[in-house]
N, C-alpha and C positions, 0 to 999 in steps of 0.2 A: 504493500498500501504505500503511496506517495500523492504528493500533493504540490501544486505550484501555487506559491502566495508570494503576494508583494510586501517586501520590507523597505521602507525608507526609500521609496522610489524605485527599487530594483526588483527585479523578480528571480525566485530561488526555487528550485526543483528541491524538497525537502522528504525524508524520511525518519521512521523514530529512531531514536538515539544518535542521528546524525550531528556531527560537531562542525560547525562553518562560520564563515567571517562575512560579518554584514556592515555596511555603513552605519557611524555610531549612532546608538539608541540609546535615550535617557534611561537611567538606571543605573543600582549598582551590581556589584558581584554578588550573586545568589539571590537577586530578585527574579520572581517568575511573571511572564509576560505571555498575552494571549493576541493573536494575530488573527482577525476575522475576514482581510480582505484575500480570501483564498479564490484562486482564478480557476482551478480544475485540481478533482479530487477522484481518487481511484478506490476502488473496494471491490477486490477480487478481478472481475471481468468487465465491471461497470463503470465508466467514465462519468461524471456530472461537470458540466462547464455553465459558466455562464451565471444568471441570477438562481440556477437552480442548486447551486452549492450552498450549502448549510454546515460545512465543517469550519472547525477553528484550529488553530495550531498553536499547541502550547510549548513556549520554550523557556529556558532558564539561562539567565546571563551568566557566564563563566568568568568574564572581566573584560576590561578594555586594552588595546594595542594600537601601536602606530604600525604604518606602514613602511616602506623601504624609501629612503630619500629619494626625491625626483629633484634633478637640476636644470635649472635653465638657464643657459649662458647665450648673451649676445655680445656681438663685438663687430665696430666696423674698422675694417683695415686701414692702415694709414691715417686714423684720425685721434688715437688714442683714447677710443670708447670701448668700455668694457663693462658689462653688468652682469651680476650672477645672482640668481635667485635661487632658493632651494625651498622644500615643505616635505612635509611627510602628512598623509592622510591618516585620518584616525578611523579605527574599526572596531568594531565590539565581536567578541567571540560568544557565539549562542550554543546551545545544545538542545536539540528539539526532544521534548519528553512525549509529547502524545499528539495525534492526529485525531480529532472527534468530530 
């Protein structure tokens, strides 16, 4: 059994006991959340989509982490212009506890 759920503007295919990294979600480690924006769910051979989906995905927050550093560098040759920016995207590590 799996479901496609929308979390923080991104779509994820989730199964029970799966851990994944999603864009930062408010909450502390150990908090339990429910996502009701399920786009598709399966139960055996039956698929339900659209407004017929009544499933809810229950998750537990394991912690907050940062992604790899991304560096943006701009330069104009022979002008002495150099600009260096960098950032690290914030993610939340979650574990799917149940799809009901």
